[in-house]
C-alpha positions in Angstrom: 13.4 40.2 112.5 13.9 43.8 111.7 16.1 45.3 109.0 19.2 47.0 110.5 20.9 50.3 109.2 24.6 49.4 109.7 25.4 52.9 108.4 23.6 54.6 111.2 25.2 52.2 113.6 28.7 53.4 112.7 27.6 57.0 112.3 28.7 57.4 108.6 27.1 58.3 105.4 26.0 55.7 102.9 28.7 57.3 100.5 31.4 56.9 103.0 34.8 55.6 101.8 36.3 52.3 103.0 38.8 54.4 105.2 36.1 56.6 106.6 34.2 53.3 107.7 37.4 51.8 109.2 38.1 55.0 111.1 34.6 55.4 112.4 34.6 51.7 113.4 38.0 51.9 115.4 36.7 55.2 117.2 33.6 53.4 118.3 35.4 50.3 119.4 37.8 52.3 121.6 34.8 54.2 123.1 32.6 51.2 123.9 35.0 48.4 124.5 33.7 46.5 127.5 37.1 46.3 129.0 37.6 50.1 129.3 34.1 51.7 128.7 32.0 52.7 131.7 28.9 52.9 129.5 26.2 50.4 131.0 25.4 48.9 127.6 29.0 48.8 126.3 29.0 45.0 125.7 25.7 45.4 123.5 27.1 48.4 121.7 30.3 46.5 120.9 28.6 43.7 119.4 26.5 46.0 117.3 29.6 47.8 116.0 31.3 44.7 115.2 28.3 43.5 113.3 28.0 46.5 111.4 31.7 46.5 110.4 31.5 42.9 109.4 29.2 43.9 106.7 30.4 47.4 105.7 34.1 46.6 106.1 33.8 44.0 103.2 33.4 45.2 99.8 31.2 42.2 98.5 29.1 42.2 101.7 28.5 45.9 101.6 27.6 45.8 97.9 25.0 43.2 98.6 23.8 44.9 101.7 23.4 48.3 99.7 21.4 46.4 97.0 19.1 44.9 99.6 18.9 48.2 101.4 17.1 49.8 98.3 14.0 47.9 99.4 14.4 48.1 103.1 13.8 50.6 106.0 15.4 50.7 109.5 13.1 49.1 112.0 10.8 47.3 109.4 10.3 43.7 109.3 13.2 42.0 107.1 11.7 40.5 104.0 14.4 39.3 101.5 13.3 39.7 97.8 12.1 36.5 96.0 15.5 35.9 94.6 17.2 36.1 98.0 17.0 32.4 98.5 16.5 30.6 101.7 18.9 29.0 103.9 18.9 27.5 107.5 21.6 29.2 109.3 22.1 27.3 112.4 18.6 28.1 113.6 18.9 31.8 112.9 15.6 33.3 111.7 13.5 31.3 114.2 12.8 32.9 117.5 13.3 36.6 116.4 16.8 36.9 118.2 18.9 40.0 117.8 21.2 38.0 115.5 18.6 36.9 113.0 19.1 39.6 110.5 22.8 39.4 110.7 22.9 35.5 110.3 20.4 35.6 107.6 22.3 38.3 105.6 25.6 36.5 106.1 24.1 33.1 104.9 23.7 34.9 101.5 26.2 37.6 101.2 29.2 36.1 103.0 32.3 34.3 101.4 31.2 30.8 101.2 31.9 27.5 99.6 29.6 24.5 99.0 30.9 21.3 100.8 27.9 19.1 100.2 24.3 19.3 99.5 22.9 22.4 101.1 26.1 22.8 103.2 28.1 26.0 103.2 31.4 27.2 104.8 32.1 30.8 105.7 35.1 32.3 107.5 34.4 34.2 110.7 34.7 37.8 110.9 37.8 39.6 112.4 37.7 41.3 115.7 39.3 44.7 116.4 40.3 45.8 120.0 42.9 47.7 121.7 45.5 46.8 124.5 47.8 49.2 126.6 51.3 48.3 127.2 54.2 49.9 129.1 57.0 51.6 127.1 59.5 49.0 128.5 57.7 46.3 126.7 58.5 47.9 123.3 62.1 47.9 124.3 62.6 44.4 125.4 59.6 42.5 124.0 57.2 40.8 126.4 54.3 38.3 126.9 51.2 39.8 128.5 47.8 38.2 129.3 44.9 40.0 128.0 41.3 39.3 129.2 38.6 40.0 126.5 35.0 39.2 126.0 35.2 37.3 122.6 32.8 35.3 120.8 32.5 31.3 120.9 30.0 28.8 119.4 28.2 26.6 121.8 27.3 23.1 121.0 24.0 24.2 119.9 25.6 26.4 117.2 24.8 29.9 119.1 27.4 32.4 119.4 27.9 33.7 122.9 30.3 36.2 124.3 32.6 34.7 126.9 35.6 35.8 128.9 38.7 34.5 127.5 42.4 35.1 128.7 44.9 35.3 125.7 48.6 35.3 126.1 49.8 38.1 123.6 53.6 38.1 122.5 54.6 41.9 122.2 57.6 42.1 119.8 60.3 44.4 120.5 60.2 47.7 118.7 56.3 47.7 118.6 54.9 51.3 118.3 51.9 52.9 119.5 48.9 52.3 116.9 50.5 49.1 115.5 48.1 46.1 115.2 49.0 42.8 116.6 47.2 39.8 114.8 46.1 36.8 116.7 45.1 34.3 114.0 42.0 32.3 114.6 40.8 34.3 117.7 38.0 36.2 116.0 34.4 35.4 115.4 33.9 31.6 114.8 33.2 30.5 111.3 29.9 29.0 110.0 29.5 25.5 108.6 32.9 24.4 109.8 34.4 27.5 108.2 37.6 28.9 109.9 37.4 31.4 112.6 38.3 35.1 111.9 41.3 36.8 113.5 41.8 39.1 116.3 43.5 42.5 115.8 44.8 44.2 118.9 45.9 47.9 118.4 48.7 48.8 120.7 48.7 51.9 122.9 51.3 53.0 125.4 50.2 53.5 129.1 50.9 57.1 130.2 54.4 57.5 131.6 55.4 60.2 134.1 59.0 60.3 132.7 58.6 59.6 129.0 56.5 60.9 126.1 56.4 58.9 122.8 55.8 60.0 119.1 56.1 57.0 116.7 59.7 55.7 117.5 60.8 58.9 119.0 61.1 59.3 122.8 61.0 62.5 124.8 62.4 62.8 128.3 62.7 66.0 130.5 66.0 66.1 132.4 66.3 68.4 135.3 69.8 70.1 135.7 71.3 72.6 138.1 72.1 76.2 137.2 75.9 75.6 137.4 75.6 72.4 135.3 73.7 74.3 132.6 75.8 77.4 132.8 79.3 75.8 133.1 78.6 72.6 131.2 78.8 69.2 132.8 78.6 65.4 132.4 75.6 63.9 134.0 74.1 60.3 134.5 70.6 60.1 132.9 68.3 57.0 133.1 66.7 56.1 129.7 64.3 53.2 128.6 67.3 51.2 127.5 69.5 51.8 130.6 71.5 54.6 132.3 73.9 56.7 129.9 76.4 59.5 130.6 75.3 62.7 128.7 77.4 65.9 128.2 75.4 69.1 129.0 76.9 72.0 126.8 77.9 75.2 128.6 75.5 78.0 128.5 72.5 75.8 128.2 68.9 77.0 129.0 65.7 75.5 129.8 64.2 73.8 126.6 67.5 72.8 125.0 67.2 69.6 123.2 69.9 66.9 123.2 69.5 64.1 120.6 70.7 60.6 121.5 70.5 58.7 118.2 69.3 55.2 118.2 68.1 55.4 121.9 64.4 55.6 121.1 62.0 52.6 120.4 64.1 49.8 118.8 63.6 49.1 115.1 65.2 49.2 111.5 66.1 52.0 111.9 65.5 52.8 115.7 64.2 56.0 116.8 66.1 58.5 118.8 65.9 59.8 122.4 65.4 63.4 122.7 66.5 65.0 126.2 64.9 68.3 127.0 66.7 70.2 129.6 65.1 72.0 132.5 67.1 74.3 134.7 66.0 73.8 138.4 66.9 76.4 141.0 67.8 75.3 144.4 65.5 76.7 147.3 66.8 79.6 149.4 66.1 77.6 152.4 69.0 78.4 154.7 71.0 81.5 155.5 74.1 80.3 153.4 71.8 79.7 150.4 70.3 83.3 150.8 73.8 84.8 150.9 74.8 83.0 147.8 71.7 84.4 145.9 72.3 87.9 147.3 76.1 87.7 146.2 75.0 86.7 142.7 72.4 89.5 142.6 75.2 92.1 143.5 78.0 90.8 141.4 76.2 89.6 138.2 74.8 92.2 136.1 72.1 90.1 134.6 68.6 91.0 133.5 66.5 88.3 132.1 63.7 90.7 131.0 66.0 93.0 129.0 64.8 91.8 125.6 61.2 92.6 126.7 61.9 96.2 126.4 59.6 98.9 127.9 
């Protein structure tokens, strides 16, 4: 089996901080996740990325890997030093499979506990993925089915990626970027060790009406010229239901009206920001044209006056 440069896999320097490694990992997971990526070998890339982060994302494993790396070069045969020890890891190391280096490394680096003569337990690694939801789900809470390719161990001890449908509970008040933890849905453990967890990073689907920033929700509301000029009370649909809103007189396009507590629910909840947009009726009839001409004659108004010459 060949030595693998996990730093190269994640595209980070060997001196990268833990936060830099995590940031690079999340970026690559979003790029190559088989459920969203159109790259031909996305499944293989995702597996390599998860494998690299499983080592570099753990301080203990990273330290041992760095120590081992002082004597290794990418692509060269992996030859553990004399004091590295030997361990039969479910058949890994025989047959030259792509998991041999990872399995052998984890057999000695991972968190483990002796449960009998020569027997070890190790918790499975966590998996990070993303899921998209509608904004309405954050206001009411929901349960959504998510299909993912996740690792499972077959009767022979081999880890295979298989399609699995999970039912995810989306809590009320979830925000974009928040991670939902599904305990025990990550990589299977070794030697009867517990499975890792699955972390799903929430993202909102694009919405033609609303824009979301944290818990703040922004909505553009069209108003007529007379509603903007004279003031009015109008009905506005919002994510939490229809509300009556007062448009102040002499409003212009771009004016913002804040509805406190009408944003994404929480403690405290966010606000809903309404952005007014004055929409002119078309001059599509003789009467409409007459009205516009009367306004032009009777109203001394020059919107470009402040531009000067």
